[in-house]
N, CA, C and O atoms as CSV, one atom per row, in Angstrom:
chain,resi,resn,atom,element,x,y,z
A,1,MET,N,N,134.081,81.294,145.275
A,1,MET,CA,C,132.768,81.744,144.027
A,1,MET,C,C,131.797,82.820,144.124
A,1,MET,O,O,130.966,82.882,143.217
A,2,LEU,N,N,131.739,83.864,145.262
A,2,LEU,CA,C,130.958,84.671,145.177
A,2,LEU,C,C,131.932,86.315,144.425
A,2,LEU,O,O,131.518,87.351,143.905
A,3,LYS,N,N,133.095,85.872,144.692
A,3,LYS,CA,C,134.608,87.163,144.058
A,3,LYS,C,C,134.021,86.912,142.251
A,3,LYS,O,O,133.708,87.855,141.525
A,4,TRP,N,N,133.990,85.572,141.864
A,4,TRP,CA,C,133.958,85.142,140.616
A,4,TRP,C,C,132.812,85.824,140.034
A,4,TRP,O,O,132.850,86.360,138.927
A,5,LEU,N,N,132.009,85.802,140.633
A,5,LEU,CA,C,130.770,85.838,140.223
A,5,LEU,C,C,130.629,87.440,140.187
A,5,LEU,O,O,129.850,87.707,139.272
A,6,LYS,N,N,131.125,88.735,140.891
A,6,LYS,CA,C,131.157,89.977,140.568
A,6,LYS,C,C,131.763,90.419,140.284
A,6,LYS,O,O,131.550,91.630,140.224
A,7,LYS,N,N,132.891,89.988,139.903
A,7,LYS,CA,C,134.072,90.112,138.083
A,7,LYS,C,C,133.153,90.421,137.080
A,7,LYS,O,O,133.583,91.145,136.182
A,8,GLU,N,N,131.238,89.808,136.965
A,8,GLU,CA,C,131.241,89.883,135.902
A,8,GLU,C,C,130.923,90.843,135.093
A,8,GLU,O,O,129.887,91.405,135.450
A,9,LYS,N,N,131.392,91.265,134.143
A,9,LYS,CA,C,131.153,92.524,133.533
A,9,LYS,C,C,129.758,92.888,132.645
A,9,LYS,O,O,129.131,91.829,132.683
A,10,GLY,N,N,129.364,93.369,132.258
A,10,GLY,CA,C,127.919,93.407,131.434
A,10,GLY,C,C,127.813,94.718,130.806
A,10,GLY,O,O,128.735,95.504,131.021
A,11,PHE,N,N,126.912,95.059,130.117
A,11,PHE,CA,C,126.837,96.591,129.857
A,11,PHE,C,C,126.075,97.419,130.220
A,11,PHE,O,O,124.940,96.952,130.130
A,12,THR,N,N,126.063,98.646,130.678
A,12,THR,CA,C,125.481,99.407,131.700
A,12,THR,C,C,124.067,99.375,130.520
A,12,THR,O,O,123.666,98.739,129.545
A,13,LEU,N,N,123.552,100.964,131.722
A,13,LEU,CA,C,122.542,100.829,131.052
A,13,LEU,C,C,122.892,102.428,130.475
A,13,LEU,O,O,121.828,103.043,130.422
A,14,VAL,N,N,124.032,103.269,130.036
A,14,VAL,CA,C,124.558,104.410,130.154
A,14,VAL,C,C,124.888,103.774,128.651
A,14,VAL,O,O,124.315,104.015,127.588
A,15,GLU,N,N,126.087,102.814,128.940
A,15,GLU,CA,C,126.648,102.310,127.267
A,15,GLU,C,C,125.234,101.679,126.259
A,15,GLU,O,O,125.345,102.064,125.095
A,16,MET,N,N,124.396,101.100,126.423
A,16,MET,CA,C,123.060,101.132,126.137
A,16,MET,C,C,122.969,102.023,125.211
A,16,MET,O,O,123.082,101.832,124.000
A,17,MET,N,N,122.688,103.376,125.963
A,17,MET,CA,C,121.561,104.290,125.397
A,17,MET,C,C,122.392,105.186,124.625
A,17,MET,O,O,121.843,106.166,124.122
A,18,ILE,N,N,124.027,104.943,124.398
A,18,ILE,CA,C,124.621,105.548,123.295
A,18,ILE,C,C,124.883,104.631,122.085
A,18,ILE,O,O,125.085,105.029,120.938
A,19,VAL,N,N,124.844,103.023,122.604
A,19,VAL,CA,C,124.805,102.537,121.630
A,19,VAL,C,C,123.352,102.512,120.535
A,19,VAL,O,O,123.418,102.210,119.343
A,20,MET,N,N,122.066,102.908,121.273
A,20,MET,CA,C,120.759,102.862,120.478
A,20,MET,C,C,121.292,104.934,119.774
A,20,MET,O,O,121.034,105.300,118.627
A,21,LEU,N,N,122.072,105.946,120.940
A,21,LEU,CA,C,122.143,107.093,120.217
A,21,LEU,C,C,122.759,106.387,118.438
A,21,LEU,O,O,122.208,106.132,117.367
A,22,VAL,N,N,123.986,106.321,118.917
A,22,VAL,CA,C,124.230,106.241,117.781
A,22,VAL,C,C,124.416,105.117,116.176
A,22,VAL,O,O,125.113,104.956,115.174
A,23,ILE,N,N,123.253,104.608,116.886
A,23,ILE,CA,C,122.377,103.851,115.717
A,23,ILE,C,C,121.465,104.733,115.448
A,23,ILE,O,O,121.729,105.291,114.383
A,24,THR,N,N,120.769,105.010,115.801
A,24,THR,CA,C,119.935,106.062,115.451
A,24,THR,C,C,120.657,107.558,114.621
A,24,THR,O,O,120.002,108.371,113.970
A,25,ILE,N,N,121.260,107.579,114.724
A,25,ILE,CA,C,122.192,108.981,113.952
A,25,ILE,C,C,122.640,108.322,112.945
A,25,ILE,O,O,123.095,109.020,112.038
A,26,ILE,N,N,122.666,106.953,112.771
A,26,ILE,CA,C,122.775,106.180,111.326
A,26,ILE,C,C,121.955,106.395,110.600
A,26,ILE,O,O,121.963,107.040,109.551
A,27,LEU,N,N,121.077,105.795,111.178
A,27,LEU,CA,C,119.948,105.351,110.448
A,27,LEU,C,C,119.262,106.751,109.832
A,27,LEU,O,O,118.908,106.902,108.663
A,28,LEU,N,N,119.156,107.808,110.987
A,28,LEU,CA,C,118.834,109.595,110.608
A,28,LEU,C,C,119.603,109.828,109.381
A,28,LEU,O,O,118.907,110.391,108.537
A,29,VAL,N,N,120.823,109.582,108.987
A,29,VAL,CA,C,121.151,110.029,108.058
A,29,VAL,C,C,121.469,109.066,106.871
A,29,VAL,O,O,122.568,109.145,106.322
A,30,ALA,N,N,120.624,108.244,106.498
A,30,ALA,CA,C,121.263,106.851,105.619
A,30,ALA,C,C,119.481,106.963,104.876
A,30,ALA,O,O,119.220,106.898,103.675
A,31,LEU,N,N,118.442,107.148,106.058
A,31,LEU,CA,C,117.051,107.141,105.658
A,31,LEU,C,C,116.782,108.118,104.121
A,31,LEU,O,O,116.169,107.586,103.195
A,32,PRO,N,N,117.377,109.753,103.971
A,32,PRO,CA,C,116.945,110.233,103.044
A,32,PRO,C,C,117.892,109.441,101.699
A,32,PRO,O,O,117.508,108.764,100.745
A,33,ASN,N,N,118.436,109.617,101.872
A,33,ASN,CA,C,119.473,108.756,100.950
A,33,ASN,C,C,119.091,107.513,100.296
A,33,ASN,O,O,119.706,106.990,99.366
A,34,VAL,N,N,117.861,107.009,100.938
A,34,VAL,CA,C,117.028,105.609,100.318
A,34,VAL,C,C,116.841,106.565,99.408
A,34,VAL,O,O,117.457,106.743,98.357
A,35,THR,N,N,115.963,107.165,99.863
A,35,THR,CA,C,114.753,107.348,99.983
A,35,THR,C,C,114.738,108.649,98.005
A,35,THR,O,O,113.946,108.817,97.078
A,36,THR,N,N,115.818,109.058,98.306
A,36,THR,CA,C,116.858,109.918,96.863
A,36,THR,C,C,116.764,109.096,96.015
A,36,THR,O,O,116.312,109.301,94.888
A,37,HIS,N,N,117.295,107.761,96.566
A,37,HIS,CA,C,117.535,106.666,95.051
A,37,HIS,C,C,116.817,106.184,94.900
A,37,HIS,O,O,117.016,105.477,93.913
A,38,SER,N,N,115.545,105.996,95.446
A,38,SER,CA,C,114.175,105.260,94.992
A,38,SER,C,C,113.638,106.056,93.645
A,38,SER,O,O,113.257,105.530,92.599
A,39,SER,N,N,113.714,107.518,93.961
A,39,SER,CA,C,112.877,108.009,92.863
A,39,SER,C,C,114.236,108.410,91.636
A,39,SER,O,O,113.838,108.993,90.627
A,40,ALA,N,N,115.355,108.190,91.697
A,40,ALA,CA,C,115.936,108.159,90.744
A,40,ALA,C,C,116.203,106.831,90.357
A,40,ALA,O,O,117.309,106.827,89.817
A,41,ILE,N,N,115.632,105.517,90.380
A,41,ILE,CA,C,115.580,104.035,90.137
A,41,ILE,C,C,114.483,104.389,89.347
A,41,ILE,O,O,114.588,104.138,88.147
A,42,ASN,N,N,113.004,105.142,89.916
A,42,ASN,CA,C,112.053,105.132,89.174
A,42,ASN,C,C,112.030,105.977,87.532
A,42,ASN,O,O,111.500,105.568,86.499
A,43,LYS,N,N,112.724,107.131,87.732
A,43,LYS,CA,C,112.765,108.285,86.438
A,43,LYS,C,C,113.925,107.015,85.678
A,43,LYS,O,O,113.271,106.056,85.268
A,44,LYS,N,N,114.898,106.918,85.526
A,44,LYS,CA,C,115.926,105.367,85.237
A,44,LYS,C,C,114.822,104.207,84.753
A,44,LYS,O,O,114.848,104.127,83.525
A,45,GLY,N,N,114.020,103.439,85.254
A,45,GLY,CA,C,113.317,102.279,85.111
A,45,GLY,C,C,112.388,103.081,84.038
A,45,GLY,O,O,112.562,102.773,82.859
A,46,CYS,N,N,111.581,103.912,84.283
A,46,CYS,CA,C,110.571,104.738,83.187
A,46,CYS,C,C,111.295,104.825,81.696
A,46,CYS,O,O,110.677,104.477,80.689
A,47,ALA,N,N,112.675,105.327,81.641
A,47,ALA,CA,C,113.321,105.658,80.368
A,47,ALA,C,C,113.626,104.366,80.120
A,47,ALA,O,O,113.665,104.356,78.889
A,48,ALA,N,N,113.860,103.302,80.474
A,48,ALA,CA,C,113.925,102.645,80.205
A,48,ALA,C,C,112.791,101.310,79.533
A,48,ALA,O,O,112.959,100.296,78.857
A,49,LEU,N,N,112.015,101.771,79.953
A,49,LEU,CA,C,110.607,101.015,79.510
A,49,LEU,C,C,110.696,102.306,78.045
A,49,LEU,O,O,110.916,101.990,76.876
A,50,ILE,N,N,110.564,103.098,78.325
A,50,ILE,CA,C,109.941,104.228,77.508
A,50,ILE,C,C,111.195,103.065,75.865
A,50,ILE,O,O,110.631,102.538,74.906
A,51,GLN,N,N,112.113,103.035,75.987
A,51,GLN,CA,C,112.858,102.865,75.029
A,51,GLN,C,C,112.975,101.132,74.372
A,51,GLN,O,O,113.529,100.613,73.402
A,52,MET,N,N,112.216,100.704,75.383
A,52,MET,CA,C,112.069,99.485,75.103
A,52,MET,C,C,110.176,99.113,74.417
A,52,MET,O,O,110.011,98.255,73.550
A,53,VAL,N,N,109.232,99.750,74.878
A,53,VAL,CA,C,108.174,100.071,74.309
A,53,VAL,C,C,108.363,101.248,72.656
A,53,VAL,O,O,107.597,101.261,71.693
A,54,GLN,N,N,109.416,101.952,72.823
A,54,GLN,CA,C,110.099,102.135,71.553
A,54,GLN,C,C,110.736,101.311,70.326
A,54,GLN,O,O,110.582,101.316,69.104
A,55,GLY,N,N,111.407,100.710,71.106
A,55,GLY,CA,C,112.299,99.670,69.941
A,55,GLY,C,C,110.690,98.536,69.545
A,55,GLY,O,O,110.769,97.836,68.535
A,56,GLN,N,N,109.528,98.479,70.298
A,56,GLN,CA,C,108.432,97.147,70.383
A,56,GLN,C,C,108.071,97.981,68.848
A,56,GLN,O,O,108.079,97.550,67.695
A,57,ALA,N,N,107.780,99.262,69.370
A,57,ALA,CA,C,107.024,99.928,68.289
A,57,ALA,C,C,107.153,100.267,66.801
A,57,ALA,O,O,106.281,100.402,65.943
A,58,GLN,N,N,108.977,100.405,66.717
A,58,GLN,CA,C,109.408,99.852,65.595
A,58,GLN,C,C,109.229,98.944,64.775
A,58,GLN,O,O,109.050,98.963,63.557
A,59,ALA,N,N,109.316,97.742,65.877
A,59,ALA,CA,C,109.066,96.114,65.162
A,59,ALA,C,C,107.671,96.275,64.507
A,59,ALA,O,O,107.546,96.669,63.348
A,60,TYR,N,N,106.678,95.966,65.270
A,60,TYR,CA,C,105.426,96.758,64.941
A,60,TYR,C,C,105.412,97.576,63.317
A,60,TYR,O,O,104.750,97.426,62.290
A,61,GLU,N,N,106.260,98.274,63.648
A,61,GLU,CA,C,106.007,98.476,62.422
A,61,GLU,C,C,106.630,98.584,60.859
A,61,GLU,O,O,106.248,99.189,59.857
A,62,LEU,N,N,107.667,97.787,61.115
A,62,LEU,CA,C,108.710,96.960,60.348
A,62,LEU,C,C,107.413,96.117,60.274
A,62,LEU,O,O,106.519,96.787,59.757
A,63,GLU,N,N,107.028,94.921,60.605
A,63,GLU,CA,C,106.163,94.030,60.400
A,63,GLU,C,C,105.108,94.323,59.437
A,63,GLU,O,O,104.951,93.551,58.491
A,64,ASN,N,N,104.091,95.736,59.620
A,64,ASN,CA,C,102.772,95.907,59.626
A,64,ASN,C,C,102.782,97.030,58.931
A,64,ASN,O,O,101.636,97.467,58.827
A,65,GLY,N,N,103.902,97.959,58.194
A,65,GLY,CA,C,104.417,99.101,57.873
A,65,GLY,C,C,103.384,100.522,57.977
A,65,GLY,O,O,103.368,101.487,57.212
A,66,VAL,N,N,102.618,100.295,59.094
A,66,VAL,CA,C,101.940,101.162,60.482
A,66,VAL,C,C,102.711,102.166,61.547
A,66,VAL,O,O,103.912,101.908,61.631
A,67,THR,N,N,102.463,102.767,62.003
A,67,THR,CA,C,102.840,103.766,63.451
A,67,THR,C,C,101.710,102.874,64.317
A,67,THR,O,O,100.538,103.155,64.069
A,68,PRO,N,N,101.979,101.736,65.393
A,68,PRO,CA,C,100.726,101.421,65.940
A,68,PRO,C,C,100.359,102.420,66.866
A,68,PRO,O,O,101.145,103.367,66.919
A,69,THR,N,N,99.074,102.479,67.841
A,69,THR,CA,C,98.863,102.710,68.984
A,69,THR,C,C,99.302,102.171,69.408
A,69,THR,O,O,99.955,101.209,69.002
A,70,MET,N,N,99.041,102.781,71.036
A,70,MET,CA,C,99.520,101.930,72.706
A,70,MET,C,C,98.768,100.370,72.781
A,70,MET,O,O,99.135,99.356,73.375
A,71,GLU,N,N,97.193,100.708,71.658
A,71,GLU,CA,C,96.124,99.641,72.730
A,71,GLU,C,C,97.122,98.774,71.191
A,71,GLU,O,O,97.587,97.727,71.640
A,72,GLN,N,N,97.501,98.933,69.722
A,72,GLN,CA,C,97.311,98.087,69.264
A,72,GLN,C,C,98.926,96.794,69.518
A,72,GLN,O,O,99.027,95.591,69.276
A,73,LEU,N,N,99.975,97.865,70.124
A,73,LEU,CA,C,100.746,97.335,70.571
A,73,LEU,C,C,100.531,96.118,71.687
A,73,LEU,O,O,101.237,95.110,71.651
A,74,ILE,N,N,99.375,96.330,72.788
A,74,ILE,CA,C,99.350,95.363,73.777
A,74,ILE,C,C,98.559,94.204,73.152
A,74,ILE,O,O,99.046,93.073,73.162
A,75,THR,N,N,97.199,94.475,72.537
A,75,THR,CA,C,96.438,93.788,72.275
A,75,THR,C,C,97.304,92.329,71.147
A,75,THR,O,O,96.919,91.160,71.113
A,76,GLU,N,N,98.584,92.967,70.301
A,76,GLU,CA,C,99.308,92.131,69.644
A,76,GLU,C,C,100.205,91.195,69.954
A,76,GLU,O,O,100.555,90.187,69.339
A,77,GLY,N,N,100.694,91.848,71.455
A,77,GLY,CA,C,101.167,90.812,72.231
A,77,GLY,C,C,102.637,91.618,72.021
A,77,GLY,O,O,103.569,90.937,71.593
A,78,TYR,N,N,102.881,93.096,72.317
A,78,TYR,CA,C,104.460,93.334,71.396
A,78,TYR,C,C,104.715,93.845,73.113
A,78,TYR,O,O,105.759,93.377,73.566
A,79,VAL,N,N,103.934,94.705,74.086
A,79,VAL,CA,C,103.423,94.915,75.471
A,79,VAL,C,C,102.740,94.424,76.089
A,79,VAL,O,O,101.752,93.839,75.645
A,80,LYS,N,N,102.989,94.486,77.112
A,80,LYS,CA,C,102.204,93.599,78.992
A,80,LYS,C,C,101.613,95.159,79.207
A,80,LYS,O,O,102.101,96.288,79.255
A,81,GLN,N,N,100.472,94.649,79.293
A,81,GLN,CA,C,99.428,95.713,79.738
A,81,GLN,C,C,99.523,96.481,81.306
A,81,GLN,O,O,100.230,97.421,80.944
A,82,ASN,N,N,99.317,96.715,82.689
A,82,ASN,CA,C,98.908,96.864,83.465
A,82,ASN,C,C,97.970,96.180,83.841
A,82,ASN,O,O,96.976,96.041,83.128
A,83,GLU,N,N,98.090,95.572,85.109
A,83,GLU,CA,C,96.723,94.653,85.411
A,83,GLU,C,C,95.636,95.028,85.905
A,83,GLU,O,O,94.705,94.221,85.905
A,84,GLU,N,N,95.506,95.939,86.288
A,84,GLU,CA,C,94.478,97.181,87.207
A,84,GLU,C,C,94.024,97.921,86.227
A,84,GLU,O,O,92.861,98.301,86.360
A,85,ASP,N,N,94.623,98.262,85.220
A,85,ASP,CA,C,93.373,99.341,84.101
A,85,ASP,C,C,93.689,99.499,83.174
A,85,ASP,O,O,93.294,100.486,82.554
A,86,GLY,N,N,94.977,98.170,82.368
A,86,GLY,CA,C,94.635,97.582,81.229
A,86,GLY,C,C,95.737,98.997,79.942
A,86,GLY,O,O,96.254,98.946,78.826
A,87,LYS,N,N,95.598,99.864,80.854
A,87,LYS,CA,C,97.242,100.796,80.334
A,87,LYS,C,C,98.569,100.547,81.017
A,87,LYS,O,O,99.200,100.283,82.040
A,88,LEU,N,N,98.554,100.709,80.238
A,88,LEU,CA,C,100.465,100.266,80.467
A,88,LEU,C,C,101.249,101.879,80.632
A,88,LEU,O,O,101.069,102.888,79.950
A,89,ARG,N,N,102.235,101.635,81.896
A,89,ARG,CA,C,102.646,102.598,82.804
A,89,ARG,C,C,103.778,102.691,83.261
A,89,ARG,O,O,104.170,101.542,83.461
A,90,CYS,N,N,104.628,103.499,83.579
A,90,CYS,CA,C,106.131,103.247,84.041
A,90,CYS,C,C,106.425,103.391,85.665
A,90,CYS,O,O,106.030,104.485,86.070
A,91,PRO,N,N,107.078,102.483,86.806
A,91,PRO,CA,C,107.217,102.530,87.572
A,91,PRO,C,C,107.059,104.132,87.876
A,91,PRO,O,O,108.210,104.483,87.619
A,92,ASN,N,N,106.521,105.070,88.175
A,92,ASN,CA,C,106.292,106.280,88.892
A,92,ASN,C,C,104.331,106.352,88.496
A,92,ASN,O,O,103.638,107.101,89.185
A,93,GLY,N,N,103.772,105.625,87.527
A,93,GLY,CA,C,102.898,105.706,87.384
A,93,GLY,C,C,102.333,106.085,85.979
A,93,GLY,O,O,101.365,105.538,85.450
A,94,SER,N,N,102.876,106.826,85.593
A,94,SER,CA,C,102.119,107.584,84.638
A,94,SER,C,C,102.354,106.785,83.193
A,94,SER,O,O,103.360,106.220,82.763
A,95,GLU,N,N,101.316,106.924,82.739
A,95,GLU,CA,C,101.006,106.190,81.571
A,95,GLU,C,C,101.583,106.613,80.964
A,95,GLU,O,O,102.178,107.652,81.249
A,96,LEU,N,N,101.743,105.665,79.183
A,96,LEU,CA,C,102.722,105.922,78.080
A,96,LEU,C,C,102.004,106.091,76.845
A,96,LEU,O,O,101.288,105.290,76.244
A,97,GLU,N,N,102.225,106.912,76.657
A,97,GLU,CA,C,101.050,107.062,74.905
A,97,GLU,C,C,102.461,107.068,73.384
A,97,GLU,O,O,103.680,107.189,73.510
A,98,ILE,N,N,101.820,106.928,72.372
A,98,ILE,CA,C,102.545,106.927,71.113
A,98,ILE,C,C,101.832,108.404,70.490
A,98,ILE,O,O,100.639,108.654,70.323
A,99,VAL,N,N,102.977,109.215,70.235
A,99,VAL,CA,C,102.848,110.833,69.531
A,99,VAL,C,C,103.416,110.621,68.788
A,99,VAL,O,O,104.529,110.170,69.058
A,100,ASP,N,N,103.058,110.793,67.457
A,100,ASP,CA,C,104.140,111.026,66.409
A,100,ASP,C,C,104.462,109.986,65.962
A,100,ASP,O,O,104.785,110.152,64.786
A,101,GLY,N,N,104.588,108.590,66.382
A,101,GLY,CA,C,105.915,107.293,66.341
A,101,GLY,C,C,106.666,107.398,67.397
A,101,GLY,O,O,107.435,106.466,67.632
A,102,LYS,N,N,106.628,108.693,68.401
A,102,LYS,CA,C,107.274,108.474,69.456
A,102,LYS,C,C,106.533,107.967,70.816
A,102,LYS,O,O,105.478,108.526,71.115
A,103,VAL,N,N,106.917,107.183,71.448
A,103,VAL,CA,C,106.983,106.993,72.809
A,103,VAL,C,C,106.870,108.284,73.926
A,103,VAL,O,O,107.770,109.096,74.146
A,104,GLN,N,N,105.913,108.263,74.384
A,104,GLN,CA,C,106.096,109.501,75.995
A,104,GLN,C,C,105.044,109.582,77.181
A,104,GLN,O,O,103.815,109.649,77.210
A,105,GLU,N,N,105.663,109.560,77.782
A,105,GLU,CA,C,104.401,109.941,78.884
A,105,GLU,C,C,103.624,110.847,79.057
A,105,GLU,O,O,103.817,112.063,79.069
A,106,LYS,N,N,102.683,110.233,79.202
A,106,LYS,CA,C,101.393,111.334,79.184
A,106,LYS,C,C,101.330,112.484,80.349
A,106,LYS,O,O,100.406,113.298,80.363
């Protein structure tokens, strides 16, 4: 019975340290890529929101015959406002406005 217990193998401290080192290196390589993709997603999300609001502004103009302001789009229910301050904001936090019939970031 004693011989059987001595043959059991486990991980040594050195092996565990090597595994932890490899995991740490993988995380250090992967994290900067995640943050880079996050900012790219915010930019694309803002561009998509601008296109959507531009389409809603055109729909408002077709129905009412005048170019709307952002406030009119919000009060008429064409777009939803930010819960905190009542403004329409991109995912990156910048506010949207309508200038000469075009939707853009402030």
